[in-house]
C-alpha positions in Angstrom: 19.1 54.2 -4.8 15.8 56.0 -2.9 13.5 56.5 -5.1 12.0 60.3 -4.2 8.3 60.9 -4.2 6.9 64.4 -3.4 3.7 64.5 -1.2 1.1 67.3 -0.6 -1.2 66.4 2.2 -4.3 68.5 2.0 -5.3 68.8 5.8 -7.0 70.6 8.6 -5.0 70.8 11.6 -8.9 70.3 13.6 -9.5 67.2 11.5 -8.6 63.9 13.6 -8.3 62.2 10.4 -5.8 64.1 9.3 -3.4 62.9 12.0 -4.4 59.7 11.5 -3.5 59.4 8.0 -0.5 61.4 8.9 0.9 58.9 11.9 0.0 55.7 9.1 1.4 57.6 6.1 4.8 57.7 8.4 4.7 54.6 9.9 4.7 52.8 5.9 7.5 55.8 5.0 9.4 54.1 7.8 9.1 50.2 6.3 10.1 51.8 2.6 13.0 52.8 4.1 15.7 52.5 1.5 13.6 52.2 -0.6 11.4 55.7 -1.6 12.5 59.6 0.4 9.6 61.6 0.8 9.5 64.7 0.6 6.1 66.3 2.2 4.6 69.5 1.5 1.0 70.5 4.6 -1.1 71.7 2.2 -4.5 74.0 3.4 -8.1 73.0 3.9 -10.6 74.8 6.4 -12.8 72.6 7.6 -15.6 75.3 9.0 -14.0 78.7 7.2 -17.1 80.3 8.9 -17.4 79.4 11.8 -16.9 83.0 14.7 -14.5 83.5 16.8 -16.2 81.6 19.6 -16.3 78.6 18.3 -18.6 75.8 18.9 -19.5 73.3 21.2 -18.0 70.2 19.4 -21.2 67.6 19.4 -23.2 70.1 19.0 -21.4 71.6 15.5 -20.7 67.4 14.1 -24.7 66.6 14.9 -25.9 69.8 12.8 -22.9 69.8 10.4 -23.3 66.1 9.6 -27.7 65.5 10.7 -26.7 62.5 12.9 -27.4 61.7 16.6 -25.6 62.8 19.9 -25.2 59.0 20.3 -23.6 58.5 16.7 -20.7 61.5 16.8 -20.4 59.7 20.4 -19.6 56.2 18.1 -17.9 57.9 15.7 -15.7 59.9 17.7 -15.1 56.2 20.1 -13.9 55.0 16.8 -11.5 57.4 15.8 -10.1 57.3 19.9 -9.4 53.3 18.6 -7.4 53.7 15.3 -5.9 56.7 16.7 -4.1 54.1 19.3 -3.8 51.7 16.5 -1.3 54.2 15.3 0.1 55.2 18.4 -2.0 59.0 19.0 -3.4 59.3 21.7 -6.0 62.0 21.2 -7.0 63.6 24.6 -10.2 65.1 25.6 -12.6 63.6 22.4 -15.5 63.5 24.9 -15.9 67.3 24.5 -13.9 70.6 23.5 -14.7 73.5 20.7 -14.6 74.1 17.1 -12.6 77.1 16.3 -11.6 78.8 13.0 -7.9 77.5 11.6 -7.3 80.0 8.9 -4.2 81.9 11.7 -3.0 78.0 11.9 -2.1 77.7 7.9 -0.9 81.2 7.5 2.0 80.1 10.2 1.9 76.8 9.0 2.4 78.7 5.6 5.4 80.4 6.7 7.3 77.5 8.3 7.2 75.9 4.9 10.2 78.2 4.2 11.6 78.0 7.7 11.9 74.1 6.9 9.5 73.6 10.3 6.4 72.9 8.6 5.8 69.3 9.9 6.8 69.9 13.4 4.3 73.1 13.9 2.0 70.8 12.2 2.7 68.6 14.5 2.1 70.5 17.7 -1.0 72.6 16.1 -2.4 68.8 16.6 -1.0 68.3 19.5 -2.7 71.6 20.5 -6.1 70.9 19.7 -6.5 67.6 19.9 -4.1 66.9 22.9 -4.1 70.0 25.1 -8.0 70.6 23.8 -6.7 73.8 22.8 -7.9 77.1 20.5 -6.1 77.7 17.4 -7.2 80.3 16.2 -5.9 82.2 19.8 -3.2 83.8 18.7 -1.3 83.6 22.2 -1.8 79.9 21.8 -0.4 80.0 18.6 2.6 81.5 19.7 3.3 79.3 22.2 3.4 76.3 19.6 5.2 78.7 17.8 8.3 78.7 20.0 7.9 75.3 21.4 9.2 74.3 17.9 11.9 76.9 17.4 10.6 78.8 14.9 11.0 82.8 15.3 8.0 83.6 17.6 8.5 87.5 16.8 8.4 86.8 13.2 5.2 84.7 13.7 4.1 87.8 15.5 4.2 89.8 13.1 2.6 87.5 10.6 -0.6 87.5 13.1 -0.5 91.0 13.3 -0.9 91.7 9.6 -2.5 89.9 6.7 0.5 88.5 5.7 0.2 85.2 3.3 -3.5 85.6 3.4 -3.6 85.5 -0.3 -1.5 82.9 -0.5 -3.7 80.4 1.6 -6.4 81.6 0.0 -5.0 80.6 -2.9 -3.5 77.2 -2.3 -7.4 76.3 -0.9 -9.0 77.2 -4.3 -6.8 75.7 -5.9 -7.2 72.0 -4.7 -10.8 73.1 -4.3 -10.6 73.4 -7.7 -9.1 70.4 -8.7 -12.2 68.2 -6.6 -10.9 67.9 -3.1 -13.7 68.3 -0.9 -12.8 66.4 2.1 -9.6 65.6 4.3 -7.0 64.4 4.8 -6.2 64.0 0.7 -2.5 62.6 0.2 -1.2 63.9 -3.6 2.2 62.0 -4.4 4.0 62.8 -7.1 1.1 65.6 -8.2 -1.0 63.0 -9.9 -2.1 60.1 -7.1 -4.2 60.4 -4.3 -4.8 58.6 -1.7 -8.3 59.7 -0.2 -8.7 59.5 4.0 -7.3 58.6 6.7 -6.3 54.6 5.6 -4.5 52.1 7.8 -0.4 51.9 7.2 -0.8 48.5 4.7 -3.0 51.0 2.3 -0.6 54.1 2.3 2.7 51.4 2.1 1.1 49.0 -0.8 0.3 53.1 -2.7 4.0 53.6 -2.2 5.8 50.9 -3.4 3.6 51.0 -6.3 3.9 54.8 -7.7 7.5 54.6 -7.2 8.0 51.2 -8.8 6.2 53.6 -11.6 8.1 56.3 -11.6 11.5 54.3 -11.4 10.3 53.2 -14.7 9.2 56.3 -16.7 12.4 57.3 -15.0 14.6 54.4 -17.0 12.3 55.3 -20.3 13.2 58.6 -20.2 17.4 57.9 -19.6 
């Protein structure tokens, strides 16, 4: 019988390593099919919580935030592009674009969990930002993505037009920050095992297999 694993992925929709990490995780889960079964929940994290509505040009932002040169920024982006291709994700225009505030996207993701479509919405939001150079703070674009995954557009609009789920998202962010999560992706398995960063498939596969084995041993000891 497959061992159930509870997996929380703390991430932001504008984080390239988050989609790289998820694709690697998903591939690892495929390799462990029949041995583990995962219940995945996406948890909120904002890379740039104070970003103004107009956003910021991405190279300008990265060089300012991390104190690196334009050349280093370009090298990093090329590496990200190649890592994406290795796990089957083709980034779009990674030579330009803007960074935006993502809080409203996280409110919709909180709602989508209850609707049973959180992962579908998360992946569509990654595509909006990385493949379509979209703006995940723009309500019209968010509603188009919501509709594309089969969620209720009117219900989503009501959320965006209000402050619904603001407190829930803030509390979740504070919880993970209080527990030491300061960078993403952070993959937390069974509330106690942390796998940090966009790791290769083999790392996820080995870690999940070991965690599942330990969980089975614990369950057998308690039986």
